[in-house]
C-alpha positions as CSV (number, residue, x, y, z in Angstrom):
1,M,103.1,134.4,189.3
2,T,103.8,136.5,186.1
3,T,106.1,139.7,187.0
4,P,103.9,142.6,186.0
5,T,105.3,144.7,183.1
6,T,105.7,148.6,182.4
7,P,103.5,149.1,179.2
8,G,105.3,151.1,176.9
9,P,104.3,154.5,175.2
10,T,101.3,154.4,173.1
11,T,101.2,155.8,168.9
12,T,99.4,158.6,170.4
13,T,102.0,159.6,173.2
14,V,105.1,159.5,170.7
15,I,103.2,161.2,168.1
16,Q,102.4,163.9,170.9
17,T,106.0,163.9,171.5
18,A,107.3,164.3,168.5
19,V,104.9,167.4,167.9
20,E,106.3,168.5,170.9
21,E,109.7,168.2,170.3
22,K,109.3,170.2,167.0
23,G,107.6,173.2,168.7
24,S,109.6,172.2,172.4
25,G,111.4,175.5,174.0
26,G,108.5,178.0,173.8
27,F,108.6,181.3,173.0
28,G,112.5,181.1,172.6
29,A,112.5,178.3,170.8
30,F,110.0,179.8,168.3
31,L,112.0,182.2,167.9
32,K,114.8,180.5,167.5
33,R,112.8,178.8,164.6
34,Q,111.7,182.4,162.8
35,A,115.1,183.8,163.3
36,Q,116.5,180.3,160.8
37,Q,113.4,181.4,158.2
38,S,114.0,185.2,158.4
39,L,118.0,184.6,158.3
40,A,117.0,182.5,154.8
41,F,114.7,185.3,153.7
42,G,117.5,188.0,154.3
43,T,119.6,185.7,152.5
44,L,117.0,185.6,149.6
45,I,117.3,189.4,149.6
46,V,120.6,190.3,149.9
47,L,121.0,188.2,146.7
48,V,118.4,190.0,144.7
49,V,119.8,193.4,145.7
50,F,123.3,192.5,145.1
51,F,122.5,190.5,141.5
52,S,120.1,194.2,140.5
53,V,123.1,195.7,141.4
54,F,125.9,194.4,139.6
55,G,123.8,192.2,137.1
56,N,122.8,193.7,133.8
57,N,118.9,193.4,133.3
58,F,118.9,191.2,136.2
59,F,115.7,192.8,137.9
60,T,113.6,192.3,134.7
61,W,110.6,190.8,134.2
62,S,111.6,188.3,131.7
63,N,114.5,187.2,134.0
64,I,112.3,187.1,136.8
65,S,109.9,184.9,135.5
66,G,112.5,182.7,133.9
67,I,114.0,182.6,137.7
68,L,110.5,181.3,139.0
69,L,110.5,178.8,135.9
70,A,113.8,177.3,137.3
71,T,112.6,177.6,140.9
72,A,109.3,175.4,140.1
73,V,111.6,172.7,139.2
74,I,113.7,172.7,141.9
75,G,111.1,173.5,144.6
76,I,108.8,170.8,143.4
77,L,112.3,168.2,143.9
78,A,112.8,169.8,147.8
79,L,109.4,169.6,148.8
80,G,108.8,166.2,148.2
81,T,112.7,165.3,149.6
82,T,112.0,167.5,153.0
83,F,109.4,164.9,153.9
84,V,112.5,162.1,153.6
85,I,115.4,164.2,155.2
86,I,112.6,164.8,158.2
87,T,112.7,161.6,158.6
88,G,116.6,161.4,159.2
89,G,117.1,160.4,155.5
90,I,118.4,161.3,152.2
91,D,117.2,160.9,148.7
92,L,120.2,161.4,146.1
93,S,118.0,159.8,143.6
94,I,115.8,162.6,142.7
95,G,117.7,164.5,139.8
96,T,117.6,161.3,137.5
97,G,114.3,160.0,138.9
98,M,113.3,163.2,138.0
99,T,114.9,162.8,134.0
100,L,113.5,158.9,134.2
101,A,109.9,160.3,134.5
102,A,110.2,162.8,131.9
103,V,111.8,160.4,129.7
104,M,108.5,158.0,130.5
105,T,106.2,160.8,129.5
106,G,107.9,160.9,126.0
107,V,107.8,157.1,125.9
108,F,104.1,157.5,126.7
109,I,103.0,160.3,124.9
110,A,105.6,160.8,121.6
111,N,106.4,157.2,120.9
112,M,103.3,155.1,121.9
113,G,100.5,157.6,121.2
114,L,98.8,157.7,124.5
115,P,96.7,160.5,125.4
116,V,98.6,163.6,127.5
117,W,96.8,162.7,130.7
118,I,97.7,159.1,130.8
119,G,101.6,160.3,129.8
120,V,101.2,163.0,132.4
121,L,100.4,159.8,135.3
122,G,102.9,157.8,133.9
123,G,105.6,160.2,134.5
124,I,104.0,160.7,138.1
125,G,103.5,156.8,138.7
126,T,107.4,156.7,137.5
127,G,108.7,158.9,140.1
128,V,106.0,156.5,143.3
129,L,107.8,153.6,141.8
130,M,111.2,154.9,142.4
131,G,110.0,156.0,146.1
132,L,108.8,153.0,146.6
133,V,111.8,150.6,145.5
134,N,114.0,153.2,147.4
135,G,111.6,152.8,150.6
136,V,111.7,148.9,150.7
137,N,115.4,149.5,149.9
138,V,116.1,151.2,153.2
139,T,113.2,149.4,155.4
140,F,113.1,145.9,154.8
141,L,116.7,145.7,153.1
142,R,118.0,147.9,155.8
143,L,120.5,149.7,153.5
144,P,121.5,153.0,154.4
145,P,119.5,155.5,152.6
146,F,122.5,157.3,150.9
147,I,123.5,154.2,149.8
148,A,119.8,153.0,148.8
149,T,119.3,156.0,146.8
150,L,122.9,156.6,145.0
151,A,122.1,152.8,143.7
152,M,118.7,154.2,142.5
153,M,120.5,157.5,141.2
154,M,122.7,155.6,138.9
155,I,119.5,152.7,137.9
156,A,117.4,156.0,137.2
157,Q,120.1,157.0,134.8
158,G,120.9,154.3,132.9
159,L,117.3,153.7,132.0
160,A,116.9,157.3,131.0
161,L,119.6,156.7,128.6
162,V,119.0,153.3,127.6
163,I,114.8,153.5,127.2
164,S,115.7,156.7,125.2
165,G,118.2,155.6,123.0
166,V,120.7,158.6,124.5
167,R,118.1,160.8,122.1
168,P,115.8,163.6,123.5
169,I,112.1,163.0,122.8
170,Y,110.1,165.9,121.3
171,F,106.4,166.6,122.1
172,S,105.8,169.0,119.4
173,S,104.2,166.6,116.9
174,A,102.4,164.1,119.1
175,A,101.2,166.5,121.9
176,P,101.8,170.5,120.4
177,N,100.0,172.0,123.6
178,F,102.0,169.8,126.1
179,K,104.4,172.9,126.4
180,E,101.1,174.5,128.2
181,I,101.6,172.3,131.3
182,A,104.7,174.7,132.1
183,L,104.1,177.4,130.0
184,G,100.7,178.5,129.9
185,T,99.4,180.9,132.3
186,L,95.8,180.0,133.6
187,I,96.3,183.0,135.7
188,P,97.4,186.2,133.8
189,G,101.2,186.8,134.0
190,L,102.2,183.1,136.0
191,P,103.4,181.0,133.9
192,N,102.0,177.5,134.9
193,A,104.7,175.9,136.5
194,V,105.3,178.3,139.0
195,L,101.3,177.7,139.6
196,I,101.6,174.2,140.1
197,T,105.0,174.4,142.2
198,I,102.6,176.9,144.7
199,V,99.7,174.2,144.8
200,L,102.4,171.4,145.4
201,A,103.6,173.9,148.4
202,V,99.9,174.4,150.0
203,I,99.2,170.6,149.7
204,A,103.0,169.6,151.3
205,Y,102.2,172.0,153.6
206,L,98.9,170.8,154.9
207,V,100.1,167.0,154.4
208,L,103.2,167.8,156.8
209,N,101.3,169.5,159.7
210,K,97.6,168.7,159.4
211,T,97.7,164.9,158.7
212,L,99.0,161.9,160.1
213,L,101.5,161.1,157.7
214,G,103.2,164.4,158.2
215,R,102.8,163.7,162.4
216,Y,104.9,160.2,161.6
217,T,107.2,161.8,159.5
218,F,108.4,164.0,162.5
219,A,108.1,161.5,164.8
220,I,110.1,159.1,163.0
221,G,112.5,161.6,162.4
222,S,112.6,162.3,165.7
223,N,113.0,158.8,167.4
224,E,112.3,155.9,165.3
225,E,113.0,153.3,167.8
226,A,110.5,154.9,170.1
227,T,107.9,155.4,167.3
228,R,108.1,151.5,166.6
229,L,107.9,150.3,170.3
230,S,104.7,152.2,170.4
231,G,103.3,149.8,167.8
232,V,103.8,151.9,164.8
233,N,104.2,150.0,161.9
234,T,107.5,152.7,161.1
235,R,108.3,150.4,158.1
236,R,104.9,150.8,156.3
237,W,104.9,154.8,156.6
238,K,108.7,155.2,155.7
239,I,108.3,153.2,152.3
240,L,104.5,155.7,152.3
241,I,106.7,158.9,153.2
242,Y,109.4,157.9,150.0
243,M,106.7,157.2,147.5
244,F,105.0,160.4,148.4
245,A,108.4,162.2,148.0
246,G,108.7,160.0,144.4
247,A,105.3,161.6,143.8
248,F,107.3,165.3,143.8
249,T,110.0,163.9,141.7
250,G,107.5,162.6,139.2
251,V,105.6,166.0,138.8
252,A,108.7,167.9,138.6
253,G,109.9,165.9,135.6
254,V,106.4,166.5,133.9
255,V,107.0,170.2,134.5
256,L,110.6,169.8,133.4
257,A,109.4,167.8,130.2
258,A,106.8,170.7,129.6
259,R,109.2,173.5,130.2
260,L,111.5,172.0,127.6
261,D,109.0,170.6,124.9
262,S,111.3,167.5,124.9
263,A,112.3,164.7,127.7
264,Q,115.9,165.1,127.9
265,P,117.8,162.3,129.0
266,Q,121.1,163.6,129.7
267,L,119.5,166.1,132.0
268,G,119.2,166.1,135.7
269,V,122.8,165.2,137.4
270,G,123.1,167.9,140.2
271,Y,119.7,168.8,140.6
272,E,119.4,166.3,143.5
273,L,122.0,168.6,145.3
274,Q,120.3,171.8,144.5
275,A,117.5,170.6,145.9
276,I,118.9,169.0,148.8
277,A,120.4,172.1,149.6
278,A,117.6,174.3,149.4
279,V,115.9,171.9,152.0
280,I,119.0,172.3,154.4
281,I,119.0,176.2,154.0
282,G,115.2,176.5,155.0
283,G,116.4,175.1,158.0
284,T,115.2,171.1,157.7
285,S,118.0,169.3,159.7
286,L,119.9,166.5,158.1
287,L,119.4,164.6,161.4
288,G,115.6,164.6,161.2
289,G,112.9,165.6,163.3
290,R,112.6,169.3,162.3
291,G,111.8,171.1,159.1
292,S,109.4,173.4,157.2
293,I,107.6,173.5,154.3
294,L,108.1,177.6,153.9
295,G,111.7,177.2,154.7
296,T,112.1,175.0,151.5
297,V,110.5,177.4,149.6
298,I,112.7,179.7,150.9
299,G,115.8,177.7,150.1
300,A,115.1,177.1,146.7
301,L,114.5,180.6,145.8
302,I,118.0,181.3,147.0
303,M,119.2,178.5,144.7
304,S,117.5,179.5,141.6
305,V,118.4,183.3,142.5
306,L,122.0,182.6,143.2
307,I,122.5,180.2,139.8
308,N,120.5,183.0,137.6
309,G,122.3,186.0,139.3
310,L,125.9,183.8,138.5
311,R,124.8,183.3,134.9
312,I,123.5,187.1,134.4
313,M,127.2,188.4,135.5
314,S,128.9,186.2,133.2
315,I,130.3,184.1,135.5
316,Q,131.9,180.9,134.1
317,T,130.2,177.4,134.4
318,E,133.0,175.6,136.5
319,W,133.0,178.7,139.1
320,Q,129.1,178.7,139.4
321,N,129.8,175.1,140.7
322,V,132.4,176.4,143.2
323,V,130.1,178.8,144.5
324,V,126.8,176.4,144.4
325,G,128.8,174.1,146.1
326,V,130.6,176.3,148.7
327,V,126.8,177.4,149.9
328,I,126.0,173.5,150.3
329,L,129.1,173.4,152.6
330,I,128.1,176.5,154.4
331,A,124.2,175.1,154.7
332,V,125.1,171.6,156.0
333,F,127.8,173.6,158.1
334,F,125.1,176.0,160.0
335,D,123.1,173.1,160.1
336,S,125.9,171.1,162.0
337,L,125.9,174.3,164.5
338,R,121.9,174.1,165.2
339,N,122.3,170.6,165.9
340,R,125.1,171.1,168.4
341,S,123.4,173.9,169.7
342,S,120.0,172.1,170.4
343,T,122.1,169.1,172.3
């Protein structure tokens, strides 16, 4: 005679639980989440006012346009890594991965003479491929995300230098209009790079909040083991999440190459820290299970305004790095406080 077993939670139950945990606590939790985003937005306003008062020519359209262009690159990277961090993972390869995507775009367009649209798809595909490798390493090889993506960061950096021959790849002769991808203006006064970022932010918001991929992202971050036991193939979904984030890395590489009108193989290092800091400042938890696209966008603007303002005030690069490092430390500290207060 067989002993009856208690059935495990269904897939729908696990997803619903993750969504409820995401919005648990009723009105008080809602106010807490709004307070976190309001604090980030308030910090952004304070920085803008401070640099407008103490920095020369900060609050001019040319400088604001430069800030928005800088935010485009950091913001696109941050949008993708938001999904990874919500799952409880991390991706340190997005900076050098962006560089490798830019280099591959240059190889396809400038070196091989392929049409621009193929080069763009090749750059985005490079990011997706990196996401696939990261996802496989994390899920099937069971490597810690920190180690897996740290290794990929070094691999991407090396490949970018090897493939380019440690020399910039210029688009001006092969594709004179390539820079219009970032610097053109489909909407008067708004650079295309900023428009691309806005469109990607809307897509990321819809995917995170309205699709099965987004729901599984929260479910895996909230309780991966319960999600797996409910019958969800968490390995497959985590790989898809890393690939989705990798697509954003690829787009960032294309936008950066278009903005500079060249693929610079020695760029990229440090962008991953700025993007991750933007995600954490925006309220996404390093422990997973909580995050928002709006918060990430605000965090990216804070990082861009901070870096630009320090340059406007002629702060030495060494001290700029110190300030950015302190901001990252503070962001992680407050994330730790949030996590402790919620347990």
